[in-house]
NUPALO-329327 format. One record per atom (N, C-alpha, C): y, z, x; residue in three letters. Coordinates in steps of 0.2 Angstrom, whole numbers, plus 5000, padded with zeros to 4 digits. Layout:
YZXALA
...
***
This chain:
512049514967UNK
511849604963UNK
512249624972UNK
512449674972UNK
512849704977UNK
512349764981UNK
512749764986UNK
512249814991UNK
512249864988UNK
512749884987UNK
512549964984UNK
512249974977UNK
512249924972UNK
511849934967UNK
510949924968UNK
510949874974UNK
510149844977UNK
509949924979UNK
510449954982UNK
510050044986UNK
509950094981UNK
510550084976UNK
510250124970UNK
509650094964UNK
509550044966UNK
508850014965UNK
508450014964UNK
508249994973UNK
507850014977UNK
507550074978UNK
508150144976UNK
507750204978UNK
507550234970UNK
507750194965UNK
507550224959UNK
506850194958UNK
506750114961UNK
506050094960UNK
505650144966UNK
505550164970UNK
505250204974UNK
505150264969UNK
505550294968UNK
505650364964UNK
504850364958UNK
505050294954UNK
504750284947UNK
503950284953UNK
503850234957UNK
503150234958UNK
503050274963UNK
503350324963UNK
502850384968UNK
502750424961UNK
503250424958UNK
503150474952UNK
502350424947UNK
502250384948UNK
501750364942UNK
501050344947UNK
501250304953UNK
500550304958UNK
500450334963UNK
500950364965UNK
500550394973UNK
499950454968UNK
499450474973UNK
499050504974UNK
499050574969UNK
499750594970UNK
499750674967UNK
499850664958UNK
499950594957UNK
500450594951UNK
499950534945UNK
499450504951UNK
499250434947UNK
498750474939UNK
498650474934UNK
498450484930UNK
497750454932UNK
497650384935UNK
496750344936UNK
496650354943UNK
496950434947UNK
496450444951UNK
495950454953UNK
495450434956UNK
494850404954UNK
494550444964UNK
493850454964UNK
493550444971UNK
493550404976UNK
493650334977UNK
493950324981UNK
494750314983UNK
495150354979UNK
495650384982UNK
495750454983UNK
494850444982UNK
494950554984UNK
494650554990UNK
494350504994UNK
493950505002UNK
494650505005UNK
495050455004UNK
495750465009UNK
495950525009UNK
496150555004UNK
496450635005UNK
495950685006UNK
495250695007UNK
494750735009UNK
494550705017UNK
494750645018UNK
494850625025UNK
495450675029UNK
495950655025UNK
496450705030UNK
496350755030UNK
496050795026UNK
495850865025UNK
495050875033UNK
494750815031UNK
494250865037UNK
494150815043UNK
494850765044UNK
494850725047UNK
494650745057UNK
494250715057UNK
494050705067UNK
494050655069UNK
494050645074UNK
493950595080UNK
493250605086UNK
492850555086UNK
493050475085UNK
492750455079UNK
492450515075UNK
491950505069UNK
492350465062UNK
492950485061UNK
493250475057UNK
493650405058UNK
493550365064UNK
493850295064UNK
493850245057UNK
493350255053UNK
493250215048UNK
493150245043UNK
493350245036UNK
493050275030UNK
492650325029UNK
492350355026UNK
491750375027UNK
491250335022UNK
490450335027UNK
490150285024UNK
490450195026UNK
490650185030UNK
490550115031UNK
490850095038UNK
490850055040UNK
491150015046UNK
491749975044UNK
492149975039UNK
492749925038UNK
493349995035UNK
493749945032UNK
494349975032UNK
494650055035UNK
494850035041UNK
495150095047UNK
495450135041UNK
495450215044UNK
495750275042UNK
496550265046UNK
496850235046UNK
497450245047UNK
498050275044UNK
497850285037UNK
498250335032UNK
497950395034UNK
497350425034UNK
497250485038UNK
497350515041UNK
497350445046UNK
497750475053UNK
498350495055UNK
498850455052UNK
499550485051UNK
499550545047UNK
499350555042UNK
499250605038UNK
499350665041UNK
498950665047UNK
498950725052UNK
499650765052UNK
499950745052UNK
500750765055UNK
500850785049UNK
501050775043UNK
501250835036UNK
500750885035UNK
500050855036UNK
499550915035UNK
499450975040UNK
499350955047UNK
499250995051UNK
499751025057UNK
500250965056UNK
501051015060UNK
501351045053UNK
501551025048UNK
501851055044UNK
501451105038UNK
500851085039UNK
500451125034UNK
500551115026UNK
500651035025UNK
500851005020UNK
500151005016UNK
499851005010UNK
499250995006UNK
498950935009UNK
498250955007UNK
498150845009UNK
498150795003UNK
498250834997UNK
498450774994UNK
499250744994UNK
499550794995UNK
500350764995UNK
500550735003UNK
500150755008UNK
500250715015UNK
499750635014UNK
499450655010UNK
499050545009UNK
499550535006UNK
499850555001UNK
500450524995UNK
500950514999UNK
501250555005UNK
501850535008UNK
501650485014UNK
501250495017UNK
500950435022UNK
500850375020UNK
500650385013UNK
500350335011UNK
501050275008UNK
501750335007UNK
502150275002UNK
502650265010UNK
502650315017UNK
502950315020UNK
502950225024UNK
502050205024UNK
502050135025UNK
502250085022UNK
502250115014UNK
502350025009UNK
502950045014UNK
503450085013UNK
504150085012UNK
504450025017UNK
503950065025UNK
504150015030UNK
504049955030UNK
503549935026UNK
503149865028UNK
503549825023UNK
503849875016UNK
504549825013UNK
505049825017UNK
505349855020UNK
505949845023UNK
505749785029UNK
505149765031UNK
505149735036UNK
505049655032UNK
504849645029UNK
504649575024UNK
505349565023UNK
505649625019UNK
506249605015UNK
506749565019UNK
506749595025UNK
507249545030UNK
507549485031UNK
506649455028UNK
506549375027UNK
507149335018UNK
507249395016UNK
507349385010UNK
508149365010UNK
508549325010UNK
509249325012UNK
509849365004UNK
509549365000UNK
509849384995UNK
509849464992UNK
510149524989UNK
509749574988UNK
509549544981UNK
509649514977UNK
509049504971UNK
508449504973UNK
508449444977UNK
507649434978UNK
507349494981UNK
507549544985UNK
507549594989UNK
507349634982UNK
507949654980UNK
507649684972UNK
507049654970UNK
506949594968UNK
506249574964UNK
505549594970UNK
505849594972UNK
505249604978UNK
504849674979UNK
505449724978UNK
505349794978UNK
504849804971UNK
505149764967UNK
504749774960UNK
504049764959UNK
503949714963UNK
503149684963UNK
502949714968UNK
503249734973UNK
502849784979UNK
502749854977UNK
503249894974UNK
503049954971UNK
502849984965UNK
503049924959UNK
502749924954UNK
502449864952UNK
501849854955UNK
501549764954UNK
501149784946UNK
501049734945UNK
500649714934UNK
500049744937UNK
499749764930UNK
499149814930UNK
498449754936UNK
498449724935UNK
497849684939UNK
498149674947UNK
498649694949UNK
498649714956UNK
499049784959UNK
498749834953UNK
499149894956UNK
498749944960UNK
498149894962UNK
498049904967UNK
498349924974UNK
498749884975UNK
499249874979UNK
499549944982UNK
499849984976UNK
499850054978UNK
499350104980UNK
498750094979UNK
498350144977UNK
497850104985UNK
497650084985UNK
497050044992UNK
497450034999UNK
496850035006UNK
497250015010UNK
497249965013UNK
496849905006UNK
497249835006UNK
497849815008UNK
498149845006UNK
499049825006UNK
499349845012UNK
498849895016UNK
499149925023UNK
499049875025UNK
498649825026UNK
498549785033UNK
499049735031UNK
499349705027UNK
500049685027UNK
500549705028UNK
500749765026UNK
501149825031UNK
501149825038UNK
500549805039UNK
500749805050UNK
500649715052UNK
500549695045UNK
500549635048UNK
501249585046UNK
501649625041UNK
502349635042UNK
502649635046UNK
502549705048UNK
502649715054UNK
502849695060UNK
502249655064UNK
502349605069UNK
502449555066UNK
502449525060UNK
503049465059UNK
503749475060UNK
503849545055UNK
504649555061UNK
504649545067UNK
504249595072UNK
504649595078UNK
504549535081UNK
504249485079UNK
503949435082UNK
504349385084UNK
504749405075UNK
505349325072UNK
506049375078UNK
505949435079UNK
506649455080UNK
506549425088UNK
506249435091UNK
506049405098UNK
506249335098UNK
506049305092UNK
506349215091UNK
507049205093UNK
507349275089UNK
508049255089UNK
508349285095UNK
507949275100UNK
508349315108UNK
508349235112UNK
508649235118UNK
508349165122UNK
507649205124UNK
507349145129UNK
506649155131UNK
506649195138UNK
507549225138UNK
507349265147UNK
506849325145UNK
506449345150UNK
506049385148UNK
506449455148UNK
506649505145UNK
506849555148UNK
506649615144UNK
506849685145UNK
506549735143UNK
506449735133UNK
506749735131UNK
506849715124UNK
506249665121UNK
505949615126UNK
505549575124UNK
504849595124UNK
504949625130UNK
504249645132UNK
504249725126UNK
504549765124UNK
504249815119UNK
504249775112UNK
504749745109UNK
504349695103UNK
503649665105UNK
503649635110UNK
502849595111UNK
502349655110UNK
502449695115UNK
501949755113UNK
501949785107UNK
502349805104UNK
502549835099UNK
502149795094UNK
502149715092UNK
502049675088UNK
501249675088UNK
501049675095UNK
500049665096UNK
499749755095UNK
500049805095UNK
499849855094UNK
499949845086UNK
500349795082UNK
500449805075UNK
499749785071UNK
499649715075UNK
499249675073UNK
498549695075UNK
498449725079UNK
497749775080UNK
497649815076UNK
498249845075UNK
498049905070UNK
497849865061UNK
498249805060UNK
498049795055UNK
497449755053UNK
497049745060UNK
496249715060UNK
496049765059UNK
496149835062UNK
496049905062UNK
495949925053UNK
496449895051UNK
496349945043UNK
495849895039UNK
495849815042UNK
495549755036UNK
495149725041UNK
494749695042UNK
494249645045UNK
494649575043UNK
494849585035UNK
495149505033UNK
495849515036UNK
496049535041UNK
496849535042UNK
496749495047UNK
496049485052UNK
495949445057UNK
495949365055UNK
496149335049UNK
496249275046UNK
496849265045UNK
497249315044UNK
498049305043UNK
498449295049UNK
498149345054UNK
498549355061UNK
498149285065UNK
497549265063UNK
497449215066UNK
497949125065UNK
497949155057UNK
498549095055UNK
499249085060UNK
499549175057UNK
500049175062UNK
500149155070UNK
499549155075UNK
499549155082UNK
499449085081UNK
499349035079UNK
499148995080UNK
499848925078UNK
500148945072UNK
500948915071UNK
501248965075UNK
501149015078UNK
501749035081UNK
501748995089UNK
501148995093UNK
501148945097UNK
501248885095UNK
500948855091UNK
501148775089UNK
501948765090UNK
502348805087UNK
502848805086UNK
503448815092UNK
503248875098UNK
503348875103UNK
503448815108UNK
502748755106UNK
502548695108UNK
503148665106UNK
503148645100UNK
503648625098UNK
504548625101UNK
504248675100UNK
505248695103UNK
505448685112UNK
504448715115UNK
504848705123UNK
504148645125UNK
504048655126UNK
503348605130UNK
502748635131UNK
502048605131UNK
501448645133UNK
501448675142UNK
501648655145UNK
501748705150UNK
502248765151UNK
502648745147UNK
503248795149UNK
502748855145UNK
502348875141UNK
502048905136UNK
501648945142UNK
501448925147UNK
501248985153UNK
501749005155UNK
502448995157UNK
502949035158UNK
503149095152UNK
503049095149UNK
503049135141UNK
502849185140UNK
503149285141UNK
502649325139UNK
502249325134UNK
502449275130UNK
501849275123UNK
501149285122UNK
501049215130UNK
500349205131UNK
499849255134UNK
500349305138UNK
500049345143UNK
499749425135UNK
500449415135UNK
500449505126UNK
499649465123UNK
499649415121UNK
499049395114UNK
498349385121UNK
498349375126UNK
497649385130UNK
497549465130UNK
498049485132UNK
498049585130UNK
497749595126UNK
498049565120UNK
498049605113UNK
497249595111UNK
497149525114UNK
496149505112UNK
495849565114UNK
495949555121UNK
495649605125UNK
495549675121UNK
496149705122UNK
496249785118UNK
495949805113UNK
496049765107UNK
495949745100UNK
495349745098UNK
494749705105UNK
494049715104UNK
493849765106UNK
493949795110UNK
493749835115UNK
493649905109UNK
494449905106UNK
494449955101UNK
494049955095UNK
494149895092UNK
493549885085UNK
492849895087UNK
492649845094UNK
492049855093UNK
491849915094UNK
492349995099UNK
492150035098UNK
492050085092UNK
492750075086UNK
492650105081UNK
492250085077UNK
491950025077UNK
491350015073UNK
490550065075UNK
490850065084UNK
490150095084UNK
490250175082UNK
490750195081UNK
490450265079UNK
490350285072UNK
490450205067UNK
490250225060UNK
489750245059UNK
489350275054UNK
488750285053UNK
488450245048UNK
488550205049UNK
488350125045UNK
488450075047UNK
488050015047UNK
488349945049UNK
488149895045UNK
488549835042UNK
488649805037UNK
488849745040UNK
488549675038UNK
488949635041UNK
489049585034UNK
489849605035UNK
490349555031UNK
490449495030UNK
490349475035UNK
490549395038UNK
490149325034UNK
489549355032UNK
488949335028UNK
489249265024UNK
489049215024UNK
489449185020UNK
488849155012UNK
489249155006UNK
488649124999UNK
488349085000UNK
487749084998UNK
487749024995UNK
487748964993UNK
487948904992UNK
488148874986UNK
488348894980UNK
487548924974UNK
487548954969UNK
487949004969UNK
487949024973UNK
488249104975UNK
488949104973UNK
489149044977UNK
490049024978UNK
490348994972UNK
489748964970UNK
490048924962UNK
489948984955UNK
489449054956UNK
489449114952UNK
490049134952UNK
490349154958UNK
491049204961UNK
491649174957UNK
491649104958UNK
492149044956UNK
492049054948UNK
491649064944UNK
491649064938UNK
491649134936UNK
491449184939UNK
491649264938UNK
492449244938UNK
492849214943UNK
493749234944UNK
493849194938UNK
493749124938UNK
493949104929UNK
494049124924UNK
493149144924UNK
493249174917UNK
493749254918UNK
493949274921UNK
494349324920UNK
494849314920UNK
495149234923UNK
495749214923UNK
495749184914UNK
495349154912UNK
495149144905UNK
495349204898UNK
494949264899UNK
495049314899UNK
495749364897UNK
495949344903UNK
496649334902UNK
497149314897UNK
497149254900UNK
497649214897UNK
497549184889UNK
496849204886UNK
496649224878UNK
496649264876UNK
497049334878UNK
497249364877UNK
496249434874UNK
496049424877UNK
495349454878UNK
495049514879UNK
495749544885UNK
495649584888UNK
496149644885UNK
495949734884UNK
496549754882UNK
497249774888UNK
497449714889UNK
497949714894UNK
498549664891UNK
498949674885UNK
499249624881UNK
499949604885UNK
500049644890UNK
500649644893UNK
500449584902UNK
499749594901UNK
499649564910UNK
499349514906UNK
499249484899UNK
499249414896UNK
500049404896UNK
500349424893UNK
501149384892UNK
501449384900UNK
501249424903UNK
501349424913UNK
501149354915UNK
500649344914UNK
500349294916UNK
500649224915UNK
500949224909UNK
500949164905UNK
501849134908UNK
501949204910UNK
502549194912UNK
502749184918UNK
502349214922UNK
502149184931UNK
501749114931UNK
501649084926UNK
501149034926UNK
501848994926UNK
502349004921UNK
502948964919UNK
503348974924UNK
503449024927UNK
503849024933UNK
503848984940UNK
503148974940UNK
502948944947UNK
503048874947UNK
502748854938UNK
502848784938UNK
503648764938UNK
504048824934UNK
504748794935UNK
504848794942UNK
504848824947UNK
505148844955UNK
504748754956UNK
504348754955UNK
503748714959UNK
504048614957UNK
504248604950UNK
504848564950UNK
505348534953UNK
505648614956UNK
506248604960UNK
505948574968UNK
505448564967UNK
505148564978UNK
505548534980UNK
505648474976UNK
506248434981UNK
506948444982UNK
507048494978UNK
507748524979UNK
507648614985UNK
507348604989UNK
507348644990UNK
507648624997UNK
507948675000UNK
508248665008UNK
508248725012UNK
507648735016UNK
507848805019UNK
508148815025UNK
508648835024UNK
509448845028UNK
509148855036UNK
508748855040UNK
508448875046UNK
507448895045UNK
507448855054UNK
506848855055UNK
506448915052UNK
506448985057UNK
506349025056UNK
506149035047UNK
506649055041UNK
506249045035UNK
505648985033UNK
505848945036UNK
505548885035UNK
504748895036UNK
504748925043UNK
504148925048UNK
503848985043UNK
504049055040UNK
503649085038UNK
503449075031UNK
503949025026UNK
503449015023UNK
502948975023UNK
502748945029UNK
502248905031UNK
501748945029UNK
501848985033UNK
501249035036UNK
500949075029UNK
501349075026UNK
501149115019UNK
501049085016UNK
500949025016UNK
500648975012UNK
499848935013UNK
499848925021UNK
499248945024UNK
498748995023UNK
499049055021UNK
498549125022UNK
498349105015UNK
499049095010UNK
498849115002UNK
498049065002UNK
498248995005UNK
497648945005UNK
496948985006UNK
496948975014UNK
496449015017UNK
496049065015UNK
496449125013UNK
496349195012UNK
496049185005UNK
495949155001UNK
495849144995UNK
495049094997UNK
495149054998UNK
494449035001UNK
494149065004UNK
494049095010UNK
493649145012UNK
493549225006UNK
493849245004UNK
493749285000UNK
493349264995UNK
493349174989UNK
492849164987UNK
492149144991UNK
492249134997UNK
491549095001UNK
491249155002UNK
491449235004UNK
491149285006UNK
490449325004UNK
490149345005UNK
489349365003UNK
489549434999UNK
490149465003UNK
490249545001UNK
490649524995UNK
491149474995UNK
491449464987UNK
491049474980UNK
490249404981UNK
489949404979UNK
489749454975UNK
489149514979UNK
488949554981UNK
489349604975UNK
489849614978UNK
490249654972UNK
490649634966UNK
490449594964UNK
490649564957UNK
491449524957UNK
491549514962UNK
492449474964UNK
492849514960UNK
492749574964UNK
493349624960UNK
493949624964UNK
494549624958UNK
495349614958UNK
495549624962UNK
495249684966UNK
495749714971UNK
495749674978UNK
495249634979UNK
494949574984UNK
495749524985UNK
496049514979UNK
496749474978UNK
497249504980UNK
497249564981UNK
497949564981UNK
498349534988UNK
497949514993UNK
498249504999UNK
498449434997UNK
498049414991UNK
498449324988UNK
498949324986UNK
498949384982UNK
499549374977UNK
500049394981UNK
500049454985UNK
500649464990UNK
500849394994UNK
500349364995UNK
500649314999UNK
500849274993UNK
500949244988UNK
500949184981UNK
501649224981UNK
501749284980UNK
502349284978UNK
502849304982UNK
502649294989UNK
503249274993UNK
503449204993UNK
502749184992UNK
503049104992UNK
503549074987UNK
503249084982UNK
503749084975UNK
504549114975UNK
504649184982UNK
505249194979UNK
505849164987UNK
505349154993UNK
505649084996UNK
505849034994UNK
505549004991UNK
505548954987UNK
506248974982UNK
506148984978UNK
506749004974UNK
507749014978UNK
507549064983UNK
507949074987UNK
508449014989UNK
507848954992UNK
508248894996UNK
508148834991UNK
507948854984UNK
508248804980UNK
508848774978UNK
509148684981UNK
509748684981UNK
509948634972UNK
510048684967UNK
510248624961UNK
510848674956UNK
510848654951UNK
511448664946UNK
511548734946UNK
512148774946UNK
512048854944UNK
511748854937UNK
511848814932UNK
511548824927UNK
510748814927UNK
510548784931UNK
509648774933UNK
509448824935UNK
510048864940UNK
509748904944UNK
509748974942UNK
510248984936UNK
510249024933UNK
509649034926UNK
509248994926UNK
508848984921UNK
508149004923UNK
508148984930UNK
507749014933UNK
507749084937UNK
508049104939UNK
508449174939UNK
508149204936UNK
508349214930UNK
508449244924UNK
507649244922UNK
507149194919UNK
506649184921UNK
505849224927UNK
506349224932UNK
505849274938UNK
505949344937UNK
506549344935UNK
506949424934UNK
506449454927UNK
506349424921UNK
506249444916UNK
505249454916UNK
504949384922UNK
504449374922UNK
504249444925UNK
504549474932UNK
504449534936UNK
504349584931UNK
505049624929UNK
505049674926UNK
504649664919UNK
504249644917UNK
503849604911UNK
503049674916UNK
502949634920UNK
502449624927UNK
502449714925UNK
503049724929UNK
503249804929UNK
503049874927UNK
503449844920UNK
503549894917UNK
503249874911UNK
502749834910UNK
502049824906UNK
501549874908UNK
501449874914UNK
501149914917UNK
500949964916UNK
501450004915UNK
501750064914UNK
501450084907UNK
501750044903UNK
501550034894UNK
500950044894UNK
500450004898UNK
499949984897UNK
499350044899UNK
499650084903UNK
499550144905UNK
499550214903UNK
500050214899UNK
500250264894UNK
500050274888UNK
499950194884UNK
499850204879UNK
499250154878UNK
498750114883UNK
498050114882UNK
497650174886UNK
497550144890UNK
497150184897UNK
497350274898UNK
497950304899UNK
497850364899UNK
498550384894UNK
498150394887UNK
498850434883UNK
499150494885UNK
498950514887UNK
499150594888UNK
499850554895UNK
499550524899UNK
499950514905UNK
499950554910UNK
499450614909UNK
499550684915UNK
499150664921UNK
499250664928UNK
499250664930UNK
498350684933UNK
498050644937UNK
497250694937UNK
497250744940UNK
497650734944UNK
497650784950UNK
497750874947UNK
498250884941UNK
498150924937UNK
497750934934UNK
497150914932UNK
496550914929UNK
496250954934UNK
495950904939UNK
495550944948UNK
495951004947UNK
496551034948UNK
496751084949UNK
496451154945UNK
496151134940UNK
495851174934UNK
495251214937UNK
494751164942UNK
494251184946UNK
494251244951UNK
494951274951UNK
495351334956UNK
494951394953UNK
494851384944UNK
494551464941UNK
493951464943UNK
493351424949UNK
492851434949UNK
492851474955UNK
493251484958UNK
493251484965UNK
492851444969UNK
492551474976UNK
492151414980UNK
491551404977UNK
491451344977UNK
490851304973UNK
490651254976UNK
490051234972UNK
489851154976UNK
489851124968UNK
489851064969UNK
489851014963UNK
489550964965UNK
488950924960UNK
488550864962UNK
488650814956UNK
488850764957UNK
489050714951UNK
489050644953UNK
488950604949UNK
489050524948UNK
489950514953UNK
489450454959UNK
490050444963UNK
490850454960UNK
490950414955UNK
491550424953UNK
491950494950UNK
491650534949UNK
491550614948UNK
491550644952UNK
491350644958UNK
491050674962UNK
491650694968UNK
491750664972UNK
492450684977UNK
493150684976UNK
493250664968UNK
493750684965UNK
494150754965UNK
493450794961UNK
493650864962UNK
493750914966UNK
493750884972UNK
493850924978UNK
494550914980UNK
494850864979UNK
495650854981UNK
495950884982UNK
496050954976UNK
496350994975UNK
496351064980UNK
495751074981UNK
495551134985UNK
494851124990UNK
495151074993UNK
494651074997UNK
494251125003UNK
494551165001UNK
494351225008UNK
493651255003UNK
493951274996UNK
493551314992UNK
492951264987UNK
493251204986UNK
492851144980UNK
492451104984UNK
491951104985UNK
491551044990UNK
491051024986UNK
491050944986UNK
490750894983UNK
490550854983UNK
489950804978UNK
489650754982UNK
489350714978UNK
489250654979UNK
488950614974UNK
488150624973UNK
487750614968UNK
487250644967UNK
486750604969UNK
486050604973UNK
485450574976UNK
485350514975UNK
485550494971UNK
485450424967UNK
486050374966UNK
486650404970UNK
487150364969UNK
487450364977UNK
487850324979UNK
488350304985UNK
488750364987UNK
488350404992UNK
488450464996UNK
489150445001UNK
489550435002UNK
490050435005UNK
490050475012UNK
489950535015UNK
489850585018UNK
489350625017UNK
488550615021UNK
488150675022UNK
487850725023UNK
488650745026UNK
488950825028UNK
489150865023UNK
489350835020UNK
489550855013UNK
489250875009UNK
488550865008UNK
487850885005UNK
487750955009UNK
487650965016UNK
487551015018UNK
488051085015UNK
488751075013UNK
489251095013UNK
489351125006UNK
488851075000UNK
488951094994UNK
488351154994UNK
487851144996UNK
487151184997UNK
487451244999UNK
488151255005UNK
488151315008UNK
488551365002UNK
488551364997UNK
489051374991UNK
488651444988UNK
488951474986UNK
488451504982UNK
488351514974UNK
489051454972UNK
488951414965UNK
488851364964UNK
488351324962UNK
488351254961UNK
488451224955UNK
488751184954UNK
488851154946UNK
488551084946UNK
488351054941UNK
488250994940UNK
488850974933UNK
489050894935UNK
489350864928UNK
489050794929UNK
488950814922UNK
488550764918UNK
488550684917UNK
489250684915UNK
489850644914UNK
489650584917UNK
489550504913UNK
489350454916UNK
488650464922UNK
488250514921UNK
487650524925UNK
487050564920UNK
487050594919UNK
486550614914UNK
486750624905UNK
486350634902UNK
486350624895UNK
486350714894UNK
485850744894UNK
486050824895UNK
485850854902UNK
485950924902UNK
485950974907UNK
484950974907UNK
484550964913UNK
483950964911UNK
484051054911UNK
483351074912UNK
483351154913UNK
483251164924UNK
482751084925UNK
482751084932UNK
482751014935UNK
483051014939UNK
483150944943UNK
483250924950UNK
482950894954UNK
482850864961UNK
483350834964UNK
483750864968UNK
484350824971UNK
484350844981UNK
484350794984UNK
484350794991UNK
483850864994UNK
483150844991UNK
482650874993UNK
482550944989UNK
482950984987UNK
483051054984UNK
483151044975UNK
482751094972UNK
482651104966UNK
483151154962UNK
483551124958UNK
483951154955UNK
483951194949UNK
484051244946UNK
483851274940UNK
484251304936UNK
484351284930UNK
484951264927UNK
485051344926UNK
485751364926UNK
486051434923UNK
486751434918UNK
486251474913UNK
487051464907UNK
487151424905UNK
487651414898UNK
487951354896UNK
488351314899UNK
488251254896UNK
488751204899UNK
489451194896UNK
489751204898UNK
490651214900UNK
490951154899UNK
491551144897UNK
492251084898UNK
492751124902UNK
492651094910UNK
493251114912UNK
493551044916UNK
494051044917UNK
494550984921UNK
494150914919UNK
494050914913UNK
494150844911UNK
493550804912UNK
493050864910UNK
492350864915UNK
491550904912UNK
490950884910UNK
490750924906UNK
490250964913UNK
490051034914UNK
489951064918UNK
489451104919UNK
489051124922UNK
488551164922UNK
488351194929UNK
488151284926UNK
487951314935UNK
487251304934UNK
487251294942UNK
486351294943UNK
486251334949UNK
485751334952UNK
485451394957UNK
484951344960UNK
485051364966UNK
484551324972UNK
483751374969UNK
483351344968UNK
482551374966UNK
482351404973UNK
482151474973UNK
481751494979UNK
480851484979UNK
480651454975UNK
479851424975UNK
479951364979UNK
***
């Protein structure tokens, strides 16, 4: 693939991805997405260092989104979308430097920006953002390793930026500690191989590592102390729970391969992906890494894939949440990088190489565009951006809304100044302050979808009695009814 064609293709892929998966246009936008948008609007420090209602998932996107939102007065939803894709693009360019051919870069662009349906959260949630900053850190360290060992200003800048990038990755997700730990151990192992144990103490790497551990620990501990809730996510599941998690994982795989899910292209993609993996691995002995750096990057992602997968499976939090597919975005990213690095360094005949090449291309294209087909013709026939439904609520003026979690925060994203929302008192309330904001409004509405079978004449919510006013109506793809706070 020629350079010009590659960059035209890359731009096209990014634009298609933004048009379909960004928060502005995504037809499957939900309250998890909405929290990021609302935090952009309401953001304040230090209380919002982590996402509302939890002490995990650092709010790096809402923080950076303050620039377009507060400085350039761009709406919260557009600010989130622009910031999210800016980070995804930076992460892509950081890791794609380790691929030699434009064809492989093109494949990874499809994987990263137009992922298969089961990995769609790469474009939606913050789990992929930890890898963005991990990629940046790896890129900076790799550039350092291509220099001589003389300590100079450039090396100091690269090391300092790498340290802060790794800290941000851990802030974004505690799981990043595992990946970063693997990378650090490998980095110093190879430094010792290339030099000696004694020489390590003469290199700046060691002292920046110590600096990073101290500064990172102080920041993470402080950030967690500001959270409104504390949880222990490090608990290991009991043996029977680990077995149950594995059963769920393999049951899901079985359903995919047996076409039991309403995701035909996911099943086709899975068969092709399995065939591609086997095909590439058949030529394992023909792999010839042309430089030490590529071989070391491959080894890192191989270890990351194995160790992170094991940790996800044995962690209590995974079991309690029913082994959700989004947790495996990390392992999917590592697995795809491994396969692409292997393919790029296989030394086989042209016929065999082209067979593998076009098998990978077909597999990735089906994964990317099969997902778009499924979204359009299975899950969201209208393919209408959900934000357009939400925008209809502007007709209500200033209003407070109470709903089931998945129908709550989402309805505030287009007009957070006038529409205040919270999940009901029996659901997961992300921000207690929003409850007061809801009840300050003159008009309060309930959304019964996924919560109530009908609108009751009276209902208790957050210690207040709400009395039904008027008839139910449909607006913004939801069933609403107005309520007043009882004065009795």
